[in-house]
N, C-alpha and C positions, 0 to 999 in steps of 0.2 A: 372209121366210125367214131363219132363224138359221143362219149358216154359220160353222163352226169351221175356221180355217186353221192347220195345225200341221205345217209342213215341217221336214225336216232341212236341213243346208247343201247347197248345190250346189257340190261340191268344185272348187276352183280358180277359181270365179267369184263366188258369192254366199254370204254367211253365212246362217245360218238366219233371223235377224231380217230381213235384207235380202230374202230370198226371201219371207218372210211379208208384208212390206210390198208387194213387187211383185204378189203374188197378190191381196192386199186391194185395191190400187189398180186392178188390172184388173177385179176383180169389181165394184167400184163404178162403173167406166166403163160397164158394161152393166146393172147392177142397183143404182142409187144408193140405193134404199130398203132394201137388204138389211142385216140386223143381223150385222155381221162381227166375230168374236172371234179375235184373233191369239194363238197360243201356240207360238212357235218351239221346236223340240226339238233334242236332241243325244244322243249315246250314249257320250260320254267322250272322243271324238276332238277334232279342231280345232273350235273354236266352243263347247266345253263351258262355258267361263266366261262367254262372251257371253250364252248362253241363261240361265244361272243368275243372272247379274247383272241381267237384265231382269225376273226374277221374285222374287228374294230381296232383302231390305233388308240389304245388306252394305256393307263398306268395301273399296275397291280399294287395294291396297298395291303400289306399283311396286317391281320387283326387277330389278337388272342381272344378267344371266346370260349363258350362251354357247350357241351353236347346235351342231349335230352335228359340226362341224369345229373347234370351239373358238373361233369368232369371237364377239365381244361383241354381244349383242342385248338388247332390252328385253322384260321379262316382267312379270307382275303376279299377285297373289294376290287372291282374294275372301274376305274374313274376315267370317264371320257368327257372332257370339257367340264361342265358344271353338273354332270349327271354321274351318279354312282350306281353301278349295277350290283345287286346283292343276291346271293343264292341262299334261300332259307334252309336248304338241305345241309349246308355246311355246319349248321348248328342244331337243326331239328331232324336231320335225316334218319330214316329207318335203318340205313346201313351202318349207323354209328352205334347201334345197340345189338346185342346178340338176340337170338330167338328167345332165350330164357329171360332176358331183361325186358322184353316188350311188355309194357304196362301203361296204357294211356291214362290210367287213374293218377299216375304220379310223374309222368314225363312232362318236361317244361319247354316252352319256347323262349326262355330267358336269353339264350345265346343269340337269337335273332335281334333282340333289343340291343345287345352289345354291338352287333354289326351295324345296326342303324345309327346308334350313337356315334360310332366311328365315322360313318358316312357324313353325319352332320358336322363332326369335328374337322373333317377333311374339307369342309366348305361346300359340299354338294348342295345345289338348289333343288335337285330332284333325285329321289332314290327309286329305282325300278327293282322291285323285289320279285324274284322268281319263286313261285310257290309249287310244291309238289314233293312227293316221296317222304313225307314227314312221319315221325314216330309219335307225334304229340296230338293231343285232343283237348287243349285248354283254351281255345278261342283267342289265342294271343295274350292270355293273362300274364304269362311269364314275360313276354315281350314288353308289355306295358309296365310291368314291375321294374324292368331294367331301365325304363325311360322315366321313372319317378312316379308311377301310378299303380302301386301294388294293390291287389284285392284284399279287403279287410272284412272281418266279421262284425257282428252287432256291437262288440266291445271295442272296436277299433284296432284289433290285433291283426297283424299281417298273416294271411293264410299260407299254408305250405304250398309247394309247387304241385302242379298237376290238375287235371280236369275235375277229379272227384272232390277236391277241396272246395270247388266253386258252389257246391250245394249249400255252403254256409256264407256265401258272399253277401255283404250288405252295402258295400260302397268301395271307393277307391281312396288310397292314401294321399293322392295329389293329382295334379294335372300333368299329362305326358309332355315332355320337353323335347322338341325336335328342331328348334331354331328356325321355324317357318319352312322347313324342308318339305316339299311336295312329295307325295307317295303314289306309286303306280304298282298295282298288283298284277303281275304277269302270270296268267293262268288260263287254261282252257276248260277247267272244271267249272260247271255252272250250278253245282248243288247249293241249296240254302244252308244255313247254319244248323237248323234243328228240324225235327220231324222225320218222317219215313225216308226221305231222300237227303237227310242232313248228314253232317260230318260224322256223328257218332254211329248212326245206323249203317251208313254205306261203307265208311272207311275204318271204323273202330275195330271190327273183327280182324283185319289184317295187321293191326297194331297190337293185338293181344287181348282185345276185349271179348268177354263172353256175353250172353244175352242179358244177364243182370247188370253187367258193366255198361252195356249200351243204353239201357233204360236210365240208369243213374246219371251217366254222362250227358244224355240228352236233356234231362231235367236241370242238371247243373248249368249247361250252356244256355238254356232258356232263361234261367235266373240271372246269369251273368250278362246276357244281352240287355235285359231290362236295366241293369246297373249302368251299362255303357250309354244307353239312350239318356238316362237321367243325369249322369255325372260327367260325360265327356262333351264339352261344348261343340256344337255342330254335328253331333252324331245323328245319322238319319234315323227317324223314328221306326222305320221298318228294316233296320239293319240285319236282323236275323233272316229275313225273307229275300234279301237281294241275291241275284245270281252270282255265284262265286264266293258267297260269304262262308260256305263250308269248306273251301279249299284249304288244304294243308292243316287239317284239324281245327278249322275255324279261324286261321290267321287272316283269311280274307275279310271276315267280319271286323277284326281289330283294325285292319288297314282302312276299311270303309269308315269306321268310327273316327279315325284320325283325319278324315277328309280325303282319303285316297280314292283313286278311280281304278277301274279294271281294264286291262287290255289282253288280247290273246297272246299267250306266251309264244306259241308257234308262229303267229303272225308277226310278232316283233322280231323273232329270230329270222324269219323268212325275209323280212326287209333288210335286216342287218347284213346277212350273208349274200344278198343279191340273187336270191333263188330264181326269181321270175326272169331276170335277164339271162341267167344260165340256162333255164328251160327253153328260152327262145332259140338258143344256139345248139341244142343237142339233138342227137338221133335216137337215144335210148336213155331211160332213167332207171337207176337202181337205188332203191331205198331199203330200209330194213329196221328191225328192232329185235329185242330178245325173244319175245313171244308174240307171234302174229295170230291173234284170236279175234273173237267177235267184238271185243271192246275196241280193237284196232280200227274197226269199221265205223266207229261212232266218234269221229272227229280227231283221232290220234294222228300222229305225224304221217305214217304211211298212207292213210286215206287222204290227208290233205295234199300230199305230194302227188298221189295218183290222180286226184281230181284236177289239179293244176296241169299235169301232163296231158290228161285227156282233152282239156280245153284246146291244146295245141296239136292234138293228133299224134302225140309221141307215146310209144309203148312204155309201160312201166313194169318193172320186175321188183319182187320183194325177196330179200334174203334174210332169214330170221333164224334164231336159235331153234325154235320149234314152230310148226305151222299147224293151227287148229281150225283153219277156215277152208271150206270146200272151194272147188274151182268155180262153181256157179256164183257163189257169194263174192269171191274175189273179182270175177269178171264184172259183176254189177257195180263194183267199186272202182272200175277202170284199171284193174291190175291184170296184166297178161298171164303171169304165172308167179307162184310163190314157192320157194325152195327152202329146205330145212337143213341146218347144220347137224341136228341130231340124226337125221336119216343119212347124211353124208358120212358121218364118222361111226355110226352104229350104236348110238346110245347116249343118254343124258350125261352119264358120268364122263364119258370120253369128251363130250362137247364142253363140259364145265372144266375139265382138266387142262385142255389146250384150246381155249376159245379162239385165239388169233389164228392158229394153224388150221383149225377146223373151218373157220370162215374163209380163210384164204383158199383152201382146197375147194370149198364149195363154189367160190367165185370163179376159180379157174375152170371148173366143170361147166358152169353156166356160160362163161365167156366162150368156151369151145362150141356151145350150141348156138349162141347168138351172134358171134363175130362173123 
């Protein structure tokens, strides 16, 4: 049997390559003769560069940057030819702050600006920026500040970091400098910047925002969007309404303002890892992620993989940390069956304590049923 293993990350426990290794090891425990092909996936969020690095022949360029609270952290770029791949979560990621530190009123995307500046210094003609998993909600104000265009108030004073400060924004301190480097926003999020479906309303609460914070941040980003339209040459007049403008706390809007375009993060990775060719050659597909829930069925990687497998008449299985989708809904998405690590090991704590071992054991059991 030819088995294609192509999971997303298991957020907070395993990267996509680690999850693929665990599933492959478990599969071989029960079916040692199986022909297993590993193609870990990502959608632009955390792990975006790890997955691309495993598939593309590129050079890793270390970059010293800062986290959402301005603390020094290590990041890196993946340079392939004249293209630099950048992962915003390396500087803006929610995983970089503790639960107690989550506060989108003051977290900043400044570190992403440092990564983009490094990409320009490296001579990249295009920077592909993976968006997702952010702790920020400043519509890229920090990022632009690092590129020479900090938000200022009526008196011309530079505003503090964070989305809340943008309630006082009146202009920018300069014009962003990118040495004519083109930008691509890699994301599958299609939310606008503001409004009921915008960055603050939809994603703000998971970053620490309460109802009052959400209302304040939405007003602040609305004001900031008007400044971008007025002060950044070439910024689309409808930048706040563009699909994906609300990605990663509004980083999508900032990239649009700088002339960037949007591509599907999952689609970009799908092409880079040669997923379609691998699907053509397999008998069974195994994908997965940390939590397989109803959001998974709305364009997240397991649903994308299942749809592609269904087109070829190949059965698709999901192995996840936890499963909150019923059999009928899974079947409608083209998924034969979904299996939970939590159920395999007997609880959430056990699954979190030994994620690799739990996923490997689950894969071994599933292989015994399907091999």
